C-alpha positions as a LaTeX table, in Angstrom:
\begin{tabular}{lrrr}
\hline
Residue & $x$ (\AA) & $y$ (\AA) & $z$ (\AA) \\
\hline
Met1 & $-41.22$ & 44.30 & $-35.17$ \\
Glu2 & $-44.95$ & 45.07 & $-35.21$ \\
Glu3 & $-47.04$ & 44.28 & $-32.10$ \\
Lys4 & $-48.81$ & 41.98 & $-34.24$ \\
Asp5 & $-45.71$ & 39.78 & $-35.12$ \\
Ile6 & $-45.09$ & 39.54 & $-31.73$ \\
Ile7 & $-48.28$ & 38.19 & $-30.76$ \\
Asp8 & $-47.90$ & 35.86 & $-33.82$ \\
His9 & $-44.87$ & 34.62 & $-32.29$ \\
Val10 & $-45.96$ & 33.97 & $-29.16$ \\
Tyr11 & $-48.65$ & 32.34 & $-30.53$ \\
His12 & $-46.82$ & 30.02 & $-32.22$ \\
Phe13 & $-44.67$ & 29.40 & $-29.38$ \\
Leu14 & $-47.46$ & 28.45 & $-27.37$ \\
Arg15 & $-48.47$ & 25.91 & $-29.88$ \\
Leu16 & $-45.23$ & 24.27 & $-29.96$ \\
Leu17 & $-44.93$ & 23.98 & $-26.47$ \\
Ser18 & $-48.37$ & 22.26 & $-25.81$ \\
Asn19 & $-47.29$ & 19.71 & $-28.85$ \\
Glu20 & $-44.46$ & 18.82 & $-26.71$ \\
Glu21 & $-46.81$ & 17.56 & $-23.68$ \\
Asn22 & $-44.06$ & 18.48 & $-21.46$ \\
Pro23 & $-46.17$ & 19.63 & $-18.15$ \\
Glu24 & $-42.79$ & 20.81 & $-16.28$ \\
Ala25 & $-41.45$ & 23.04 & $-19.32$ \\
Ala26 & $-45.33$ & 24.40 & $-19.80$ \\
Asp27 & $-45.23$ & 25.67 & $-16.05$ \\
Ala28 & $-41.66$ & 26.99 & $-16.26$ \\
Val29 & $-42.99$ & 29.25 & $-19.14$ \\
Ser30 & $-45.62$ & 29.95 & $-17.66$ \\
Gly31 & $-44.05$ & 30.97 & $-14.41$ \\
Leu32 & $-41.89$ & 33.26 & $-16.18$ \\
Ser33 & $-44.52$ & 35.00 & $-18.29$ \\
Ser34 & $-46.01$ & 35.40 & $-15.34$ \\
His35 & $-43.13$ & 37.51 & $-13.66$ \\
Leu36 & $-42.12$ & 39.73 & $-17.15$ \\
Leu37 & $-45.57$ & 40.55 & $-17.09$ \\
Gly38 & $-45.60$ & 42.50 & $-14.12$ \\
Asp39 & $-47.19$ & 40.84 & $-11.05$ \\
Gly40 & $-43.50$ & 39.87 & $-9.66$ \\
Asp41 & $-43.97$ & 36.09 & $-9.06$ \\
Tyr42 & $-40.56$ & 35.88 & $-8.34$ \\
Pro43 & $-40.68$ & 32.01 & $-7.12$ \\
Ala44 & $-41.98$ & 31.27 & $-10.35$ \\
Leu45 & $-39.34$ & 33.29 & $-12.26$ \\
Leu46 & $-36.79$ & 30.64 & $-9.93$ \\
Arg47 & $-38.59$ & 27.77 & $-11.05$ \\
Tyr48 & $-38.32$ & 28.74 & $-14.56$ \\
Leu49 & $-34.21$ & 29.69 & $-13.82$ \\
Lys50 & $-34.03$ & 26.14 & $-12.47$ \\
Tyr51 & $-35.83$ & 24.22 & $-14.99$ \\
Tyr52 & $-33.77$ & 26.45 & $-17.98$ \\
Gly53 & $-30.57$ & 25.77 & $-16.15$ \\
Asp54 & $-31.08$ & 21.85 & $-15.48$ \\
Thr55 & $-31.95$ & 21.30 & $-18.87$ \\
Tyr56 & $-29.85$ & 23.52 & $-20.85$ \\
Leu57 & $-26.91$ & 24.53 & $-19.03$ \\
Ile58 & $-25.29$ & 22.87 & $-16.38$ \\
Asp59 & $-23.31$ & 19.81 & $-18.25$ \\
Thr60 & $-21.76$ & 22.79 & $-20.65$ \\
Ile61 & $-21.30$ & 24.65 & $-17.43$ \\
Tyr62 & $-19.54$ & 21.54 & $-15.51$ \\
Gln63 & $-17.13$ & 20.54 & $-18.47$ \\
Glu64 & $-15.87$ & 23.65 & $-18.27$ \\
Leu65 & $-14.85$ & 22.96 & $-14.51$ \\
Asp66 & $-12.96$ & 19.85 & $-15.25$ \\
Asp67 & $-9.40$ & 21.75 & $-14.40$ \\
Leu68 & $-10.71$ & 23.18 & $-10.58$ \\
Glu69 & $-9.68$ & 21.65 & $-7.67$ \\
Phe70 & $-12.45$ & 22.68 & $-4.78$ \\
Asp71 & $-13.86$ & 21.30 & $-1.51$ \\
Arg72 & $-16.53$ & 23.14 & $-0.85$ \\
Ile73 & $-18.97$ & 24.95 & $-3.34$ \\
Ile74 & $-21.00$ & 28.40 & $-1.88$ \\
Glu75 & $-23.79$ & 29.56 & $-3.87$ \\
Phe76 & $-24.66$ & 33.38 & $-3.98$ \\
Gly77 & $-28.07$ & 34.60 & $-4.40$ \\
Ser78 & $-28.79$ & 30.89 & $-4.65$ \\
Gly79 & $-32.41$ & 30.78 & $-5.20$ \\
Leu80 & $-33.62$ & 27.25 & $-5.67$ \\
Ala81 & $-29.62$ & 26.45 & $-5.88$ \\
Trp82 & $-29.56$ & 24.81 & $-9.49$ \\
Leu83 & $-25.99$ & 25.59 & $-10.56$ \\
Ser84 & $-24.45$ & 24.49 & $-6.99$ \\
Asn85 & $-26.44$ & 21.40 & $-6.56$ \\
Gly86 & $-26.13$ & 20.45 & $-10.46$ \\
Ile87 & $-22.07$ & 20.68 & $-9.90$ \\
Ala88 & $-22.06$ & 18.78 & $-6.69$ \\
Ala89 & $-24.15$ & 15.92 & $-8.09$ \\
Arg90 & $-22.04$ & 15.86 & $-10.88$ \\
Arg91 & $-19.10$ & 16.14 & $-8.74$ \\
Gly92 & $-20.35$ & 13.54 & $-6.37$ \\
Met93 & $-21.96$ & 15.59 & $-3.61$ \\
Thr94 & $-19.54$ & 18.10 & $-2.81$ \\
Pro95 & $-20.92$ & 19.79 & 0.37 \\
Val96 & $-23.26$ & 22.75 & $-0.95$ \\
Ile97 & $-23.77$ & 26.18 & 1.53 \\
Thr98 & $-26.04$ & 28.63 & $-0.61$ \\
Val99 & $-26.46$ & 31.97 & 0.45 \\
Asp100 & $-29.97$ & 34.53 & $-0.09$ \\
Lys101 & $-31.18$ & 36.86 & 1.40 \\
Arg102 & $-34.84$ & 35.26 & 1.52 \\
Pro103 & $-35.43$ & 32.18 & 3.45 \\
Trp104 & $-36.29$ & 29.44 & 0.51 \\
Gly105 & $-36.32$ & 25.91 & 1.61 \\
Cys106 & $-32.64$ & 25.20 & 0.52 \\
Thr107 & $-30.86$ & 28.30 & 1.83 \\
Ser108 & $-27.97$ & 27.40 & 4.42 \\
Val109 & $-27.43$ & 30.86 & 5.36 \\
Ile110 & $-29.54$ & 33.92 & 5.51 \\
Ala111 & $-27.50$ & 37.53 & 4.28 \\
Asp112 & $-27.98$ & 40.14 & 2.13 \\
Leu113 & $-24.70$ & 40.31 & 0.76 \\
Glu114 & $-25.32$ & 44.35 & $-0.26$ \\
Lys115 & $-24.61$ & 45.17 & 3.34 \\
His116 & $-21.33$ & 45.36 & 4.87 \\
Thr117 & $-21.60$ & 43.12 & 7.78 \\
Asp118 & $-23.36$ & 40.70 & 6.10 \\
Arg119 & $-20.78$ & 40.66 & 3.51 \\
Arg120 & $-17.79$ & 40.15 & 6.14 \\
Arg121 & $-19.22$ & 38.00 & 7.69 \\
Ile122 & $-19.87$ & 35.39 & 4.62 \\
Ala123 & $-16.16$ & 36.20 & 3.52 \\
Asp124 & $-14.85$ & 35.44 & 6.54 \\
Ser125 & $-16.71$ & 32.43 & 6.69 \\
Ile126 & $-15.13$ & 31.28 & 3.08 \\
Ser127 & $-11.83$ & 28.81 & 2.92 \\
Thr128 & $-9.61$ & 29.38 & $-0.36$ \\
Thr129 & $-10.49$ & 25.90 & $-1.39$ \\
Asp130 & $-14.14$ & 26.78 & $-2.02$ \\
Ile131 & $-15.63$ & 27.77 & $-5.11$ \\
Ile132 & $-17.69$ & 30.85 & $-5.39$ \\
Val133 & $-20.71$ & 30.43 & $-7.94$ \\
Met134 & $-23.60$ & 32.64 & $-8.84$ \\
Ser135 & $-26.57$ & 32.44 & $-11.55$ \\
Glu136 & $-28.34$ & 35.50 & $-12.50$ \\
Phe137 & $-27.18$ & 37.25 & $-9.53$ \\
Leu138 & $-24.90$ & 40.18 & $-10.40$ \\
His139 & $-26.80$ & 41.96 & $-12.29$ \\
Cys140 & $-29.58$ & 42.19 & $-9.08$ \\
Leu141 & $-27.19$ & 44.59 & $-7.03$ \\
Glu142 & $-26.95$ & 48.07 & $-6.87$ \\
Asp143 & $-23.04$ & 48.11 & $-6.68$ \\
Pro144 & $-21.58$ & 44.96 & $-7.90$ \\
Met145 & $-18.28$ & 46.17 & $-7.98$ \\
Glu146 & $-18.60$ & 46.90 & $-4.61$ \\
Val147 & $-19.59$ & 43.41 & $-3.47$ \\
Met148 & $-17.32$ & 41.53 & $-5.75$ \\
Ala149 & $-14.28$ & 43.67 & $-4.07$ \\
Ser150 & $-15.07$ & 41.62 & $-0.73$ \\
Phe151 & $-14.81$ & 38.07 & $-2.42$ \\
Thr152 & $-10.95$ & 38.00 & $-4.10$ \\
Asn153 & $-9.43$ & 34.88 & $-2.68$ \\
Asn154 & $-11.60$ & 32.49 & $-4.51$ \\
Tyr155 & $-12.23$ & 31.26 & $-8.07$ \\
Leu156 & $-15.53$ & 32.31 & $-9.11$ \\
Val157 & $-17.98$ & 31.08 & $-11.04$ \\
Ile158 & $-20.70$ & 32.89 & $-12.29$ \\
Val159 & $-23.63$ & 32.78 & $-15.42$ \\
Glu160 & $-25.03$ & 35.33 & $-16.35$ \\
Tyr161 & $-28.05$ & 36.28 & $-19.26$ \\
Met162 & $-25.72$ & 38.17 & $-22.12$ \\
Pro163 & $-27.81$ & 37.25 & $-25.52$ \\
Leu164 & $-25.88$ & 38.27 & $-28.96$ \\
Asn165 & $-29.13$ & 38.70 & $-30.30$ \\
Lys166 & $-29.48$ & 42.51 & $-30.60$ \\
Gln167 & $-33.31$ & 42.75 & $-30.23$ \\
Trp168 & $-32.86$ & 40.11 & $-27.23$ \\
Arg169 & $-30.53$ & 42.17 & $-25.66$ \\
Ala170 & $-32.66$ & 45.35 & $-25.82$ \\
Ser171 & $-35.77$ & 44.15 & $-24.62$ \\
Tyr172 & $-33.82$ & 42.38 & $-21.42$ \\
Cys173 & $-31.95$ & 45.99 & $-20.61$ \\
Asp174 & $-35.13$ & 47.87 & $-21.00$ \\
Gln175 & $-36.83$ & 45.49 & $-18.24$ \\
Leu176 & $-33.55$ & 46.13 & $-16.14$ \\
Val177 & $-34.20$ & 49.17 & $-15.97$ \\
Arg178 & $-37.73$ & 48.43 & $-15.07$ \\
Tyr179 & $-36.48$ & 46.98 & $-12.02$ \\
Asn180 & $-33.69$ & 49.33 & $-11.29$ \\
Ala181 & $-30.96$ & 46.26 & $-11.83$ \\
Cys182 & $-27.83$ & 47.21 & $-13.25$ \\
Ser183 & $-27.36$ & 45.84 & $-16.84$ \\
Met184 & $-24.44$ & 43.27 & $-17.34$ \\
Ser185 & $-22.33$ & 43.24 & $-20.41$ \\
Ala186 & $-18.89$ & 41.73 & $-21.88$ \\
Asp187 & $-17.03$ & 44.99 & $-21.40$ \\
Phe188 & $-18.66$ & 45.61 & $-18.01$ \\
Leu189 & $-17.35$ & 42.07 & $-16.64$ \\
Asn190 & $-13.96$ & 42.84 & $-18.08$ \\
Met191 & $-13.74$ & 46.14 & $-15.88$ \\
Met192 & $-15.14$ & 44.58 & $-13.09$ \\
Phe193 & $-12.68$ & 41.66 & $-13.05$ \\
Gly194 & $-9.76$ & 42.56 & $-15.50$ \\
Glu195 & $-7.22$ & 40.11 & $-16.08$ \\
Arg196 & $-8.53$ & 37.90 & $-13.13$ \\
Val197 & $-11.15$ & 36.40 & $-16.22$ \\
Ser198 & $-9.71$ & 33.21 & $-16.50$ \\
Lys199 & $-12.60$ & 32.05 & $-19.41$ \\
Val200 & $-15.64$ & 33.25 & $-20.95$ \\
Val201 & $-17.48$ & 30.71 & $-22.50$ \\
Asp202 & $-20.68$ & 31.32 & $-24.92$ \\
Ile203 & $-24.17$ & 29.77 & $-24.21$ \\
Asp204 & $-26.04$ & 31.62 & $-25.77$ \\
Pro205 & $-28.13$ & 33.25 & $-24.49$ \\
Tyr206 & $-25.97$ & 33.03 & $-21.21$ \\
Val207 & $-22.39$ & 33.51 & $-20.85$ \\
Leu208 & $-20.07$ & 31.43 & $-18.23$ \\
Leu209 & $-17.34$ & 33.19 & $-16.83$ \\
Ile210 & $-14.62$ & 31.93 & $-14.57$ \\
Val211 & $-12.69$ & 34.03 & $-12.55$ \\
Arg212 & $-9.42$ & 33.49 & $-10.65$ \\
Pro213 & $-8.06$ & 34.08 & $-7.29$ \\
Lys214 & $-6.55$ & 37.53 & $-7.11$ \\
\hline
\end{tabular}
């Protein structure tokens, strides 16, 4: 696509967005744009993910969890915790434990799961009756396979951006390289979890992966 075409698409999209008169959506897109254009506004990215997740993803995700029984929800890399809180609200306020290495306002436990000591501490505190959920988390890890190897006794509910559109996919992968992140793909997830994969749901441009305990 030519640069002019890209600019035209962005202009048209912003026009449509402004005509909707939805301040929350406009704020979410503004924050995402700020992050993608390089100033590293991570809180703005989290606000976008929360808006998008609450608006377009959570109902579909919850419907796919109907047959799972669990006592608590543990969210890794929780950020603003839209995924765990959204499931809990629909479940009747199931207890939620949010784990993040940054002290966001809703963070229950501060832990860097890329550190073995923190990972062990969290693993020891989780019961087999808990489910572990994560949104846009695995690609942020230097070695997601190593981290996930410590959590094999629980169901995992994983949401990752994985667009089928090749052009979007390419731009996404390029950005991950720029941020030294790990690019996710269906093949990589299958290699990581193998026969434990219970369900894969296309919520384009996201994928929902449900992984059984080992």
